[in-house]
N, C-alpha and C positions, 0 to 999 in steps of 0.2 A: 504492499498500498502507500508506503515510503518511498520507494524508487518510483513509484508510479506520478508521485505526486509531486516529486524532485524534478522528474523528463517534463510534465504536464509546465511547471512553473519556468523550464528553461528553454522547454517551447515557445513560450510566451515572452520570455524574455527578447530571445530570439529575432519574436513574430514583429514587438515593437520599437527593435535596434533601426536606427535610422541609417539608411542606405547612402552611402556620401558618394557624389557627381563626381564626373571627372572633376568641374572647376573647383570643388572641393578639395582635391588633392592636390591640385597645383595653388591653390591659395596657401594649404599648408607645406608646401615645397619652398612656397616660396618665404613664406617666414622665419620656416627653419633656414634661409639660407640666409636674410637680412640678419636676423639677430645672432648668428652663429657672426658673420659677419663687423656686427656693433662686438661682440665680443671680444673677437682678431683685435679692433681697433683700443677695445680698453684693455687689453692684455700687453702688446705689442710693447708699449712707449717703458713697463717696469722688465719685458725685456730687454729691451733694448740697451736699458741702463745696466742691469747683471751682464749681457754677455761685453760690453765694454768694460767691465770691471776686472773680469777674468782673463781678458786675452792681453797680447803680447801690447805695451803701453806706447809702444811706435809705430803699431798698424793703428792704433786708436787715433793719437794726432794728426795718421796719415787720410784717416777716413774711410779705411780698408775693411772695419767691420762694421756690418747691418744687417746682415743675416742669422750669422752664428762667428762663431769666439774662433777668434784666430790666436795659435799659440795660447794655450791655457793654463793659467797659473794664478796661485793666490795671494800672492804677495802684496797686493794694494790692501790689501785687506789687514795683513798682519804689520805693515807697517803703520796703519793709523792704532794699534795698538800702544804703538812707542810716543805717540802724542798725549802729552798731559793733558794740556787745555782740549782734549777730546772727551777725554775720559772723564775728568769733570763736569762737561756736562751730559753726556751719559747718564751719571748717577742724578745730577741735579735732572735731567729731566724724568727718570725712573722715580722719584722721591717724588714728585710733584705730581706725578701722574697716579699712583697708585696711594699716595694719601689725599691728594684733592680730591680724587672720583670718588673714594669711599667716604670724604666727611659731605662729598655733594650727596651722592646716595642716599646716608644719611639723613642730613637734613629734610631732604627734597621729600623721603617717606615720609617725616614725622610732622612736616609743616604739610604735608595732602593729607593725611590722616588726622590731621586736628581740624581742619580746614571743613570739611567733611564732616565735624560734628556740631550737633543741632545747638549743644548747649557751650558752647565756646564765645564770650564776651566779643559783643563785636565781630562775629565773624564774617557777615557780609562784606562790613568797612575794610578788613585787614584781607581778604581776598582783593574787592576791588580796585586797592593798593598795590596790588601783588601785580594786578593784571596790567595797570597803569604802566609800571614799570616797564614793561616792554612796546610800548610804543612811544615812548617820550625818553630821549637823552639829551644830558645836559650838554654833553660836548666831551673834546679832547682834552681841551684844555682844562677846564673843571675837572675834569678827573681825574687831571693831573694833581691839579692844586691839593683836592683833596687828599690824592693818596699820599701827597706831602706833608698834609697838614696831622694825617692818621700818623706820620714816623712809616710808612711802608714802602719808603724808600730805600733801594738799597739792603733790604730786608726779604729775607726767602719767603716768609708770610704773605707777603704780596701777591703770591702766585698762589698761595692758599685762602686765603679768606674772603677775598670779592669773591671767588665765584662757588662758596659754598650753597647761594644762594641762586636758585635757577629758577624764574617761574615758570620757563614753557615746563621743566621737570616736574614741575611741583602739579601744574593742570594735569598735565600725565597720569601721575601718579594719582591724582583726588579724583581721577575720570574713575581710574579701575579700580581703586578701592570702593567706588559706591557700587560697582558692578560686582562686589562680593556680595551672600546672601545675608540679611542684617541678624536673621538667627542666630548665628554664627558667633557674633559679639554679643548679641542678648542671652545667650545662653552662660555666655564665660561669665558676662556681668550679673547675672542672677546667682553665680555660683561662687560668688565674691571677689570676682579677678578689677584689680583698678586699669585706670587704661591706659599707663606702661604695659599691666602685664597682656592685657591684649592685643598692644600693636605688638611687641615683640613675640610673644606665643604663637599669636593668631593671625594678623595682619601680617609680618614681616615674610611667614614660609608661603602664605599665599599670594604672595606681592611678587616673588622671583621673575617672570616675566618681563613685569612692565620696569623694576628695578636692574635686570640685565640690560633692559635697554637703554634707560636713559645713562646706563653705568657705561655703553658704551660711547654717548654724545659725548662722554665729560672725559672719558680717556681719551678720545680722539682729540679734541678741543686742548686738552690739556698736552697733549703731545707733540700737539702740530703748533701748539702756542708762542707766538715770536714777536706783538708789540709789546706786550707788558715789560718783558725782560730787555726790548730795546730802551724802550723809555724811565723805566723804572732802576737799571741796573748798570745804571753809566758808569759807577764806582767802583764796581764790584766785578770783574770779568769770570771770578770764580763761581758766580751764582750765574752767568750765561746759559743759557739752554741750550738745547742742541740745534734748535732750529738756528739762534740767533748766530750759534758757534758756528754752522754753515752760511750762515748771510755774510759772518765777515770774514770768510775761506773764499766764497764767493766775489764778493768786493775786492779784498785784498788782492787775488791772482789776474781779477778783473785792471785793476790799476799798474799790477806788472806789468802787462801783456800790453799793456797802450803805451808803458813810458816804450818799450821795445820797439814797439813800430811806429813810435814817431822817430825812435832812431836817435835813443838817448844813448851820450857817450857812459863808457863805466861800469858796462853788465860784462863781467868774465862769461866766460865761456861754460864751467860751473852751474851759474845762474839761470844759464842761456839753456841750458837742459834741464833744469829743474822744470822753469817756465813752458815747456814744450809739453809737459805732461800735468796742465792744471787742467786740461780738461779730465784727465783719468781722476784727479783730486773732489774735482766736483760730481763725477758721475760714483763714484765712492763713498763719500760721502753722502749724499743724497741717498744710496740704496741706504745706507744704513738705518739712516730715517725714516726709512718707508716700510723696511721689513719688520720690524714688531709688531706695528699695528695689522699689517697683515696676515701675521702669524697670528693676531689672539683674533680678531674678527670671522672667522672662521670656525668656530667652537661657542662664539656666540649669533650667530645668526639664525639657529632655531630661537633660541627667546626672543631677540627682536624683533621675529615677523609677528609673533604671536604679542609681544607685547603693544608693537604699537598700533594693531589694528585691535585690541581689546580697549586699550586707553585711549581709543580715536572714536570709539562707538558714541556714546557721550558728546554735548557740545560743552 
């Protein structure tokens, strides 16, 4: 009896299956080709950077490396380990990314949870004030003066404190928390759980997808941050971020190249040979700044897709 019912159900599914026309197949093939080309266009710049960093330096400066590596070696990456200023920048950027992202996620989760509570004092007012900051900005000069008055210039805390409150992330967390059944929190409250315990024991574990989503936003933002380091750390080169150090490298090599092109005298052969490989230096440092984020994102992608969709259901 069961076999007959299964067979009839399968027959019905087969009968109701929509037959695709030749045009449908052509359209699908065209989409596959289009998105394959788009993917190739997105991936190729990273591939181009990488093959130039592991190829013979003379071949790179001569423009002979385009689609495949020539004379593979990894000495460029080994040489970067000898650059103490670059190592310092890596440490600063890693600490900033980990600490800044963790505090931002915790702050956003707590603030997002609080603005969902009807009993919070002046909840609507605080929420509106939070949203307003997304649309109005005082500008660069007032921002710098404010950071100066707060003593956050040439101070590592300038990387951490301003980014702890992220209005957009708080809104995402708030929207996600509102989708969690209220009965879970109500039952915990009846059992005597405090607001903090409910947040830690129930809300946080259930909010992993949206928290992972905003963690990606925060990690990418902290890792790629450049302006605050450039403007606030002018007297502390030891606090330069990796992106700022890359900017210094690119700017220095560009200036030296301009001097050589202008035919300035006094440049010895060793210096000239060093300048010939400035392109390799740029490529290698650029690749080093990109690799960590490329490695982290795939592991967080499944949380990212789920969290951003659920967090955007309500307005």
